[in-house]
N, CA, C and O of each residue as an XYZ file, in Angstrom:
700
protein
N      -0.846    -14.194    -40.284
C      -1.537    -14.904    -38.893
C      -0.676    -14.702    -38.020
O       0.540    -14.769    -38.200
N      -1.318    -14.400    -36.854
C      -1.038    -13.572    -35.637
C      -0.243    -14.882    -34.981
O      -0.292    -15.990    -35.514
N       0.567    -14.586    -33.638
C       1.242    -15.278    -33.189
C       0.517    -15.561    -31.948
O       0.336    -14.711    -31.075
N      -0.066    -17.280    -31.861
C      -0.723    -17.176    -30.578
C      -0.167    -17.040    -29.183
O      -0.729    -16.606    -28.177
N       1.333    -17.607    -29.373
C       1.862    -17.017    -27.727
C       2.038    -15.696    -27.529
O       2.074    -15.257    -26.379
N       2.176    -14.848    -28.656
C       1.884    -13.206    -28.237
C       0.729    -13.053    -27.749
O       0.593    -12.499    -26.658
N      -0.518    -13.600    -28.593
C      -1.710    -13.036    -28.337
C      -1.833    -13.469    -26.969
O      -2.171    -12.598    -26.167
N      -1.633    -14.620    -26.541
C      -1.574    -15.382    -24.908
C      -1.233    -14.347    -24.231
O      -1.968    -13.890    -23.355
N      -0.093    -13.840    -24.531
C       0.610    -13.033    -23.089
C      -0.149    -11.692    -23.143
O      -0.461    -11.062    -22.133
N      -0.408    -11.324    -24.350
C      -1.209     -9.821    -23.944
C      -2.734    -10.448    -23.112
O      -3.144    -10.000    -22.042
N      -3.189    -11.209    -23.652
C      -4.192    -11.354    -22.588
C      -4.128    -11.892    -21.445
O      -5.166    -12.085    -20.812
N      -2.953    -12.231    -20.965
C      -2.416    -12.667    -19.361
C      -2.286    -11.257    -18.964
O      -2.700    -10.950    -17.846
N      -1.741    -10.309    -19.760
C      -1.432     -8.926    -19.048
C      -2.440     -7.944    -18.955
O      -2.400     -6.858    -18.377
N      -3.426     -8.514    -19.657
C      -4.693     -7.588    -19.229
C      -5.475     -7.756    -17.539
O      -6.232     -8.640    -17.135
N      -5.042     -6.778    -16.963
C      -5.575     -6.695    -15.722
C      -7.121     -6.646    -15.344
O      -7.383     -5.490    -15.674
N      -8.187     -7.132    -14.906
C      -9.533     -7.199    -14.464
C      -9.617     -6.866    -13.260
O      -8.971     -7.759    -12.713
N      -9.830     -6.459    -12.784
C     -10.574     -6.008    -11.169
C     -11.566     -6.051    -10.980
O     -12.290     -5.195    -11.489
N     -12.184     -7.193    -10.048
C     -13.564     -7.718     -9.591
C     -13.597     -7.309     -8.472
O     -12.609     -7.514     -7.767
N     -14.726     -6.603     -7.936
C     -14.957     -6.509     -6.592
C     -16.382     -7.559     -5.714
O     -17.586     -7.326     -5.819
N     -15.835     -8.515     -5.023
C     -16.662     -9.176     -4.564
C     -17.047     -9.361     -3.238
O     -16.228     -9.995     -2.572
N     -18.224     -8.931     -2.563
C     -18.184     -8.618     -1.125
C     -17.303     -7.756     -0.383
O     -16.877     -7.960      0.754
N     -17.060     -6.723     -1.173
C     -15.822     -5.893     -0.363
C     -14.296     -6.369     -0.907
O     -13.229     -6.010     -0.409
N     -14.410     -6.942     -1.638
C     -12.824     -7.950     -1.423
C     -12.334     -7.401     -3.257
O     -12.956     -7.813     -4.237
N     -11.162     -6.459     -3.349
C     -10.904     -6.625     -4.645
C     -10.017     -7.661     -4.909
O      -8.953     -7.770     -4.301
N     -10.452     -8.575     -5.938
C      -9.580     -9.316     -6.536
C      -9.164     -9.165     -7.885
O      -9.783     -8.374     -8.597
N      -8.095     -9.883     -8.394
C      -7.690     -9.340     -9.886
C      -7.447    -10.531    -10.631
O      -6.677    -11.418    -10.263
N      -8.253    -10.541    -11.901
C      -8.216    -11.971    -12.740
C      -6.906    -11.158    -13.596
O      -6.678     -9.956    -13.738
N      -6.138    -12.442    -14.109
C      -5.243    -12.480    -14.911
C      -3.946    -11.925    -14.069
O      -3.935    -11.954    -12.838
N      -2.810    -11.398    -14.882
C      -1.671    -10.706    -13.899
C      -1.517     -9.379    -13.852
O      -1.019     -8.714    -14.761
N      -1.941     -8.937    -12.785
C      -1.938     -7.180    -12.507
C      -0.256     -6.896    -12.165
O       0.382     -5.907    -12.526
N       0.181     -7.890    -11.481
C       1.514     -7.313    -10.780
C       2.658     -7.504    -12.391
O       3.410     -8.464    -12.555
N       2.536     -6.616    -13.151
C       3.254     -6.615    -14.489
C       4.612     -6.385    -14.501
O       5.193     -6.686    -15.544
N       5.405     -5.820    -13.392
C       6.284     -5.294    -13.161
C       7.111     -6.612    -12.477
O       8.326     -6.507    -12.314
N       6.335     -7.972    -12.048
C       6.716     -8.910    -11.355
C       7.289     -9.994    -12.246
O       6.670    -10.159    -13.298
N       8.344    -10.765    -12.041
C       8.737    -11.620    -13.050
C       9.044    -12.926    -12.297
O       9.525    -12.869    -11.165
N       8.755    -14.202    -12.946
C       9.345    -15.158    -12.040
C      10.902    -15.701    -12.571
O      10.960    -16.296    -13.647
N      12.058    -15.486    -11.827
C      13.029    -15.800    -12.125
C      13.441    -17.199    -11.789
O      13.707    -17.568    -10.645
N      13.475    -17.907    -12.790
C      13.577    -19.783    -12.409
C      15.095    -20.144    -12.203
O      15.964    -19.443    -12.721
N      15.313    -20.933    -11.659
C      16.852    -21.543    -11.395
C      17.853    -20.557    -10.777
O      17.594    -20.120     -9.656
N      18.746    -20.245    -11.278
C      20.201    -19.641    -10.760
C      20.457    -17.995    -11.499
O      21.385    -17.207    -11.320
N      19.131    -17.874    -12.442
C      19.404    -16.619    -13.104
C      19.358    -15.145    -12.009
O      18.939    -15.054    -10.855
N      19.788    -14.414    -12.646
C      19.928    -13.031    -11.585
C      18.681    -12.427    -11.322
O      17.823    -12.420    -12.204
N      18.471    -11.908    -10.192
C      17.344    -11.181     -9.853
C      17.511     -9.643     -9.714
O      18.371     -9.207     -8.948
N      16.905     -9.005    -10.260
C      16.795     -7.721    -10.318
C      16.910     -6.814     -8.884
O      16.239     -6.963     -7.863
N      17.836     -5.962     -9.114
C      18.382     -5.084     -7.742
C      17.003     -4.675     -7.227
O      16.878     -5.182     -6.111
N      16.008     -4.039     -7.529
C      14.691     -3.644     -6.843
C      14.097     -4.734     -6.013
O      13.553     -4.550     -4.923
N      14.237     -5.850     -6.594
C      13.774     -7.218     -5.692
C      12.204     -7.440     -6.314
O      11.289     -7.926     -5.649
N      12.131     -7.172     -7.144
C      10.351     -7.047     -7.688
C      10.574     -8.493     -8.787
O      10.644     -8.415    -10.014
N      10.641     -9.510     -8.140
C      10.969    -10.799     -8.740
C      10.316    -11.985     -7.870
O      10.300    -11.934     -6.640
N       9.856    -12.906     -8.501
C       9.491    -14.169     -7.593
C      10.667    -15.651     -8.075
O      10.987    -16.155     -9.152
N      10.973    -15.888     -6.816
C      11.958    -16.992     -7.094
C      11.431    -18.196     -6.137
O      10.565    -17.961     -5.295
N      11.958    -19.431     -6.289
C      11.376    -20.596     -5.730
C      11.976    -20.547     -4.467
O      13.127    -20.132     -4.329
N      11.270    -20.948     -3.512
C      11.408    -20.988     -1.979
C      12.980    -21.383     -1.734
O      13.545    -20.614     -0.956
N      13.632    -22.240     -2.157
C      15.165    -22.868     -1.933
C      15.728    -21.431     -1.939
O      16.350    -21.032     -0.955
N      15.548    -20.711     -2.918
C      16.137    -19.342     -3.213
C      15.891    -18.006     -2.798
O      16.436    -17.021     -3.297
N      15.080    -17.991     -1.896
C      14.678    -17.228     -1.155
C      15.523    -16.130     -0.203
O      15.557    -14.902     -0.281
N      16.156    -17.003      0.679
C      17.013    -16.355      1.619
C      18.308    -15.723      1.045
O      18.928    -14.805      1.583
N      18.711    -16.486     -0.403
C      20.110    -15.982     -0.870
C      20.025    -14.717     -1.769
O      20.977    -14.223     -2.373
N      18.315    -14.117     -1.765
C      18.286    -13.168     -2.971
C      17.362    -12.072     -2.102
O      16.728    -12.272     -1.067
N      17.536    -10.609     -3.035
C      16.851     -9.947     -2.368
C      15.411     -9.748     -3.007
O      14.832     -8.667     -3.115
N      14.856    -11.207     -3.480
C      13.556    -11.003     -4.121
C      12.618    -10.644     -2.959
O      12.827    -11.055     -1.818
N      11.376     -9.713     -3.352
C      10.159     -9.681     -2.756
C       9.067    -10.405     -3.107
O       7.914    -10.042     -2.873
N       9.422    -11.580     -3.748
C       8.438    -12.719     -4.136
C       8.651    -13.681     -3.916
O       9.851    -13.777     -3.659
N       7.853    -15.133     -3.807
C       8.448    -16.217     -3.788
C       7.202    -17.181     -4.487
O       5.992    -16.988     -4.609
N       8.070    -18.270     -4.868
C       7.106    -18.897     -5.646
C       6.778    -20.305     -4.896
O       7.740    -21.071     -4.840
N       5.596    -20.747     -4.326
C       5.406    -22.084     -3.405
C       4.622    -23.027     -4.067
O       3.470    -22.948     -4.494
N       5.756    -24.288     -4.089
C       4.971    -25.309     -4.850
C       4.144    -26.013     -3.891
O       4.268    -25.830     -2.680
N       3.229    -26.884     -4.444
C       2.268    -27.802     -3.548
C       2.903    -28.583     -2.292
O       2.268    -28.911     -1.290
N       4.395    -28.844     -2.545
C       5.082    -29.775     -1.745
C       5.665    -28.873     -0.817
O       6.058    -29.439      0.203
N       5.858    -27.547     -0.854
C       6.562    -26.829     -0.015
C       5.526    -26.317      1.227
O       4.370    -26.004      0.943
N       6.029    -26.251      2.652
C       5.520    -25.719      3.826
C       5.235    -24.575      3.656
O       6.162    -23.879      3.240
N       4.560    -24.229      3.773
C       3.875    -22.619      3.872
C       4.832    -22.141      5.184
O       5.683    -21.255      5.109
N       4.552    -22.816      6.240
C       4.994    -22.193      7.460
C       6.495    -21.887      7.601
O       6.984    -21.405      8.622
N       7.399    -22.304      6.151
C       8.705    -21.802      6.315
C       8.811    -20.572      5.926
O       9.865    -19.971      6.136
N       7.831    -20.009      5.336
C       8.006    -18.485      5.308
C       7.798    -17.571      6.515
O       7.647    -16.357      6.381
N       7.794    -18.133      7.587
C       6.964    -17.180      8.486
C       8.059    -16.084      8.980
O       7.647    -15.104      9.600
N       9.466    -16.234      8.711
C      10.161    -15.279      9.214
C      10.612    -14.531      8.082
O      11.546    -13.748      8.252
N       9.811    -14.716      6.342
C      10.401    -13.987      5.367
C       9.553    -13.127      5.261
O       9.880    -12.078      4.707
N       8.399    -13.271      5.682
C       6.958    -12.607      5.573
C       6.772    -10.986      5.409
O       5.996    -10.438      4.626
N       7.620    -10.378      6.285
C       7.673     -9.014      6.387
C       8.067     -8.221      5.129
O       7.797     -7.043      4.900
N       8.840     -9.185      4.259
C       9.911     -8.711      3.264
C       8.925     -9.041      1.973
O       9.168     -8.424      0.936
N       8.002     -9.832      1.981
C       7.435    -10.430      0.785
C       6.248     -9.693      0.556
O       5.454     -9.469      1.469
N       6.073     -9.294     -0.632
C       4.956     -8.260     -1.499
C       3.986     -9.216     -2.225
O       2.858     -8.877     -2.584
N       4.554    -10.515     -2.423
C       3.593    -11.527     -3.156
C       4.261    -12.664     -3.094
O       5.483    -12.788     -3.024
N       3.031    -13.933     -3.135
C       3.363    -15.047     -2.896
C       2.496    -15.843     -4.063
O       1.272    -15.786     -4.182
N       3.381    -16.577     -4.872
C       2.757    -17.408     -6.083
C       2.666    -18.683     -5.384
O       3.537    -19.301     -4.771
N       1.183    -19.013     -5.640
C       0.816    -20.648     -5.135
C       0.561    -21.083     -6.420
O      -0.039    -20.459     -7.295
N       1.070    -22.238     -6.491
C       0.953    -23.044     -7.883
C       0.147    -24.375     -7.744
O       0.223    -25.200     -6.833
N      -0.581    -24.393     -8.773
C      -1.899    -25.228     -9.057
C      -1.244    -25.951    -10.080
O      -1.397    -25.547    -11.232
N      -0.515    -26.983     -9.864
C       0.174    -27.917    -11.235
C      -1.145    -28.417    -11.975
O      -1.230    -28.074    -13.155
N      -2.132    -29.139    -11.478
C      -3.555    -29.483    -11.969
C      -4.888    -29.230    -11.175
O      -5.083    -29.169     -9.961
N      -5.692    -29.109    -12.176
C      -6.858    -28.568    -11.351
C      -7.298    -29.558     -9.921
O      -8.176    -29.149     -9.161
N      -6.709    -30.652     -9.713
C      -7.290    -31.714     -8.922
C      -6.526    -31.575     -7.566
O      -6.967    -31.996     -6.497
N      -5.272    -30.907     -7.740
C      -4.223    -30.549     -6.481
C      -4.418    -29.385     -5.815
O      -4.033    -28.279     -6.194
N      -5.163    -29.692     -4.578
C      -6.019    -28.427     -3.738
C      -4.674    -28.154     -2.657
O      -5.091    -27.698     -1.592
N      -3.493    -28.289     -2.677
C      -2.597    -28.470     -1.709
C      -2.381    -27.074     -1.239
O      -2.068    -26.772     -0.088
N      -2.614    -26.076     -2.427
C      -2.244    -24.573     -2.230
C      -3.333    -23.939     -1.745
O      -3.262    -22.785     -1.320
N      -4.542    -24.697     -1.764
C      -5.583    -24.239     -0.525
C      -5.085    -24.052      0.942
O      -5.144    -23.095      1.714
N      -4.631    -25.164      1.037
C      -4.065    -24.951      2.512
C      -3.101    -24.195      3.040
O      -2.992    -23.810      4.204
N      -2.110    -23.922      1.730
C      -0.999    -22.924      2.149
C      -1.877    -21.678      2.292
O      -1.834    -21.065      3.359
N      -2.563    -21.315      1.435
C      -3.099    -19.865      1.659
C      -3.888    -19.975      2.715
O      -3.779    -18.939      3.370
N      -4.675    -20.761      3.236
C      -5.293    -20.723      4.581
C      -4.081    -20.438      5.686
O      -4.234    -19.631      6.603
N      -2.925    -21.159      5.497
C      -1.908    -21.031      6.540
C      -1.703    -19.631      6.717
O      -2.082    -18.920      7.647
N      -0.845    -19.239      5.374
C      -0.373    -17.784      5.387
C      -1.410    -16.652      5.298
O      -1.039    -15.501      5.068
N      -2.681    -16.958      5.473
C      -3.579    -15.650      5.653
C      -3.995    -15.926      7.305
O      -3.691    -14.970      8.019
N      -4.593    -16.997      7.970
C      -5.270    -17.265      8.852
C      -4.011    -17.606      9.939
O      -4.178    -17.109     11.052
N      -2.947    -18.283      9.774
C      -2.205    -18.809     10.870
C      -0.994    -18.004     10.909
O      -0.424    -18.021     12.000
N      -0.382    -17.207      9.868
C       0.965    -16.476      9.842
C       0.371    -14.923      9.791
O       1.148    -14.063     10.204
N      -0.931    -14.485      9.325
C      -1.066    -13.209      9.085
C      -0.361    -12.566      8.254
O       0.332    -11.601      8.574
N      -0.468    -13.085      6.949
C       0.150    -12.824      5.758
C      -0.960    -11.636      5.137
O      -2.144    -11.893      4.919
N      -0.474    -10.613      4.958
C      -1.659     -9.467      4.012
C      -1.095     -9.164      3.003
O      -1.485     -8.087      2.553
N      -0.025     -9.847      2.211
C       0.539     -9.086      0.791
C      -0.262     -9.902      0.089
O      -1.131    -10.561      0.661
N      -0.047     -9.965     -1.392
C      -0.709    -10.363     -2.389
C      -0.529    -12.058     -2.524
O       0.578    -12.588     -2.430
N      -1.741    -12.799     -2.751
C      -1.471    -14.434     -2.758
C      -2.004    -14.423     -4.337
O      -2.979    -13.734     -4.637
N      -1.323    -15.206     -5.299
C      -1.728    -15.379     -6.594
C      -1.591    -16.389     -6.913
O      -0.577    -17.004     -6.582
N      -2.432    -16.876     -7.581
C      -2.835    -18.438     -7.885
C      -2.159    -18.382     -9.372
O      -2.494    -17.523    -10.187
N      -1.123    -19.432     -9.660
C      -0.948    -19.575    -10.895
C      -0.586    -21.125    -11.358
O      -0.260    -21.925    -10.481
N      -0.644    -21.523    -12.683
C      -0.586    -22.979    -13.223
C      -2.385    -23.196    -13.727
O      -3.041    -22.363    -14.353
N      -2.739    -24.183    -13.369
C      -4.038    -24.828    -14.148
C      -5.090    -24.155    -13.207
O      -5.672    -24.878    -12.398
N      -5.359    -22.877    -13.256
C      -6.336    -22.070    -12.501
C      -7.655    -22.248    -13.250
O      -7.557    -21.778    -14.383
N      -8.549    -22.637    -13.059
C     -10.052    -22.818    -14.009
C     -10.875    -21.853    -13.207
O     -10.544    -21.442    -12.095
N     -12.011    -21.508    -13.871
C     -13.020    -21.086    -13.533
C     -13.992    -21.466    -12.458
O     -14.642    -20.675    -11.775
N     -14.008    -22.564    -12.403
C     -14.460    -23.248    -11.135
C     -14.104    -23.472    -10.111
O     -14.904    -23.788     -9.230
N     -12.533    -23.363     -9.849
C     -12.227    -22.987     -8.452
C     -12.127    -21.709     -8.063
O     -12.108    -21.563     -6.841
N     -12.038    -20.488     -8.880
C     -11.780    -19.376     -8.287
C     -12.449    -18.810     -7.004
O     -11.868    -18.223     -6.091
N     -13.666    -19.069     -7.089
C     -14.657    -18.954     -5.832
C     -14.064    -19.502     -4.482
O     -13.834    -18.901     -3.433
N     -13.887    -20.809     -4.819
C     -13.183    -21.161     -3.373
C     -11.717    -20.743     -3.284
O     -11.370    -20.501     -2.128
N     -10.818    -20.606     -4.164
C      -9.729    -19.618     -4.057
C      -9.854    -18.453     -3.377
O      -9.142    -18.272     -2.389
N     -10.656    -17.603     -3.741
C     -10.851    -16.417     -2.986
C     -11.332    -16.795     -1.334
O     -10.893    -16.120     -0.403
N     -11.937    -17.532     -1.190
C     -12.664    -17.864      0.243
C     -11.348    -18.285      1.035
O     -11.334    -18.273      2.266
N     -10.197    -18.674      0.243
C      -9.133    -18.990      1.028
C      -7.843    -17.750      1.299
O      -6.816    -17.791      1.977
N      -8.338    -16.868      0.586
C      -7.653    -15.512      0.720
C      -6.758    -15.167     -0.088
O      -5.897    -14.348      0.233
N      -6.822    -15.907     -1.640
C      -6.141    -15.653     -2.918
C      -6.757    -14.733     -3.552
O      -7.906    -14.856     -3.976
N      -5.896    -13.506     -3.701
C      -6.661    -12.308     -4.223
C      -6.362    -11.907     -5.645
O      -7.040    -11.031     -6.181
N      -5.204    -12.614     -6.393
C      -4.841    -12.430     -7.617
C      -4.807    -13.928     -8.481
O      -4.297    -14.914     -7.950
N      -5.316    -13.987     -9.664
C      -5.372    -15.103    -10.583
C      -4.682    -14.841    -11.695
O      -4.654    -13.745    -12.256
N      -4.072    -15.901    -12.066
C      -3.369    -16.008    -13.572
C      -4.203    -17.132    -14.006
O      -4.187    -18.261    -13.514
N      -4.857    -16.760    -14.873
C      -6.264    -17.789    -15.339
C      -5.595    -18.738    -16.151
O      -4.510    -18.282    -16.515
N      -5.805    -19.823    -16.556
C      -5.383    -20.768    -17.457
C      -5.685    -20.197    -19.074
O      -6.553    -19.336    -19.218
N      -5.190    -20.537    -19.858
C      -5.486    -19.464    -21.230
C      -6.686    -19.741    -21.781
O      -7.112    -18.827    -22.488
N      -7.608    -21.016    -21.669
C      -8.318    -21.554    -22.087
C      -9.964    -20.659    -21.305
O     -11.122    -20.732    -21.718
N      -9.453    -19.948    -20.195
C     -10.653    -19.694    -19.461
C     -10.901    -17.837    -19.640
O     -10.054    -16.980    -19.389
N     -11.796    -17.692    -19.958
C     -11.955    -16.237    -20.247
C     -12.391    -15.657    -19.109
O     -13.032    -16.317    -18.291
N     -12.066    -14.201    -18.890
C     -12.537    -13.308    -17.841
C     -14.055    -13.244    -17.375
O     -14.420    -13.259    -16.199
N     -14.717    -13.185    -18.272
C     -16.266    -13.423    -18.336
C     -16.655    -14.492    -17.453
O     -17.368    -14.244    -16.480
N     -16.232    -15.719    -17.716
C     -16.170    -17.014    -17.123
C     -15.772    -16.620    -15.730
O     -16.617    -16.735    -14.842
N     -14.621    -16.186    -15.457
C     -14.155    -16.090    -14.009
C     -15.131    -15.301    -13.303
O     -15.740    -15.775    -12.344
N     -15.336    -14.027    -13.752
C     -15.948    -13.177    -13.300
C     -17.379    -13.836    -12.493
O     -17.727    -13.637    -11.329
N     -18.088    -14.727    -13.606
C     -19.612    -15.248    -13.424
C     -19.135    -16.292    -12.226
O     -19.806    -16.324    -11.195
N     -18.136    -17.024    -12.348
C     -17.584    -18.101    -11.111
C     -17.808    -17.216     -9.949
O     -18.663    -17.559     -9.132
N     -17.123    -16.082     -9.765
C     -17.107    -15.093     -8.652
C     -18.327    -14.879     -7.944
O     -18.593    -14.958     -6.744
N     -19.030    -14.583     -8.975
C     -20.424    -14.176     -8.540
C     -21.803    -15.192     -8.338
O     -22.985    -14.946     -8.101
N     -20.966    -16.562     -8.573
C     -21.901    -17.907     -8.629
C     -22.677    -17.984     -6.866
O     -23.896    -17.960     -6.701
N     -22.134    -18.032     -6.248
C     -22.513    -17.972     -4.806
C     -22.715    -16.635     -3.865
O     -21.862    -15.820     -3.511
N     -23.905    -16.672     -3.623
C     -24.331    -14.888     -3.074
C     -24.038    -15.168     -1.490
O     -23.611    -14.234     -0.811
N     -24.237    -16.287     -0.972
C     -24.122    -16.733      0.177
C     -23.100    -17.969      0.316
O     -22.902    -18.948     -0.403
N     -22.444    -17.467      1.711
C     -21.596    -18.683      2.175
C     -21.809    -19.382      3.212
O     -22.239    -18.735      4.166
N     -21.609    -20.875      3.429
C     -22.034    -21.382      4.960
C     -21.068    -21.490      5.989
O     -21.342    -21.859      7.131
N     -19.959    -21.178      5.601
C     -18.710    -20.953      6.626
C     -17.695    -20.184      6.598
O     -17.249    -20.035      5.461
N     -17.027    -19.506      7.596
C     -16.278    -18.846      7.580
C     -14.889    -18.789      6.231
O     -14.851    -19.807      5.541
N     -14.454    -18.334      6.089
C     -13.036    -18.101      5.542
C     -12.256    -17.344      5.770
O     -12.377    -16.627      6.764
N     -11.081    -17.229      4.845
C     -10.108    -16.295      5.017
C     -10.489    -14.910      4.548
O     -10.062    -13.897      5.101
N     -11.416    -14.896      3.371
C     -11.909    -13.276      3.341
C     -12.804    -12.964      4.282
O     -13.133    -13.704      5.209
N     -13.317    -11.596      4.013
C     -14.400    -11.018      4.944
C     -15.893    -11.572      4.932
O     -16.552    -11.130      5.873
N     -16.314    -12.100      4.414
C     -17.549    -12.516      3.875
C     -18.219    -13.138      5.187
O     -17.467    -13.828      5.874
N     -19.385    -12.999      5.572
C     -20.196    -13.709      6.769
C     -20.764    -14.667      6.363
O     -21.332    -14.666      5.271
N     -20.731    -15.669      7.143
C     -21.470    -16.709      6.457
C     -23.121    -16.932      6.756
O     -23.399    -16.523      7.883
N     -24.028    -17.359      6.188
C     -25.398    -17.096      6.155
C     -25.798    -17.119      7.381
O     -26.354    -16.111      7.817
N     -25.598    -18.364      8.302
C     -26.165    -18.267      9.576
C     -25.725    -17.361     10.320
O     -26.430    -17.192     11.315
N     -24.712    -16.609     10.234
C     -24.396    -15.302     10.916
C     -25.365    -14.155     10.388
O     -26.027    -13.526     11.214
N     -25.465    -13.864      9.009
C     -26.808    -12.782      8.528
C     -27.732    -13.281      9.432
O     -28.021    -12.593     10.411
N     -28.239    -14.359      9.264
C     -29.564    -14.795      9.782
C     -29.756    -14.081     11.247
O     -30.682    -13.321     11.529
N     -28.666    -14.489     12.143
C     -28.547    -14.176     13.513
C     -28.375    -12.919     13.751
O     -28.575    -12.593     14.921
N     -27.991    -11.895     12.848
C     -27.839    -10.684     13.326
C     -28.926     -9.831     12.555
O     -28.776     -8.615     12.432
N     -30.099    -10.540     12.003
C     -30.879     -9.669     11.346
C     -32.195     -9.924     12.459
O     -33.256     -9.317     12.311
């Protein structure tokens, strides 16, 4: 019998790119060379690691994990060196990371990768993408096909987001 933990890890390593309205989104974990370094463990010399916000200033890490209770604005001085920001969704009903994504993209101008980690469900992915999140580590119970279908669910949007999709009222006005 195969080891479920190994199978799940291999499933998570399978990168699936999806193009939604000209935005390239990645389902699962595309940044395979990035690893989360918890606590006081050593960070690789090349900095290709994700650390907690409280350790960011003392390490060469080029990635940070932002918990829902962390203020995204505290990253302002660190953004030029960051290639990846993990936004943690501990439960599907905790939406604070959506606000962090909007602050990072719209207020602070962050252009690097925003990756949703934690309890990432198919029903949320389209809304996460609208907030500027472009990488998703899906809950193991979510198939890539379900995630793709969720991204294609809404052909039109009704308000501006952090993605380049134009609202339907803008499309009507310009036609």
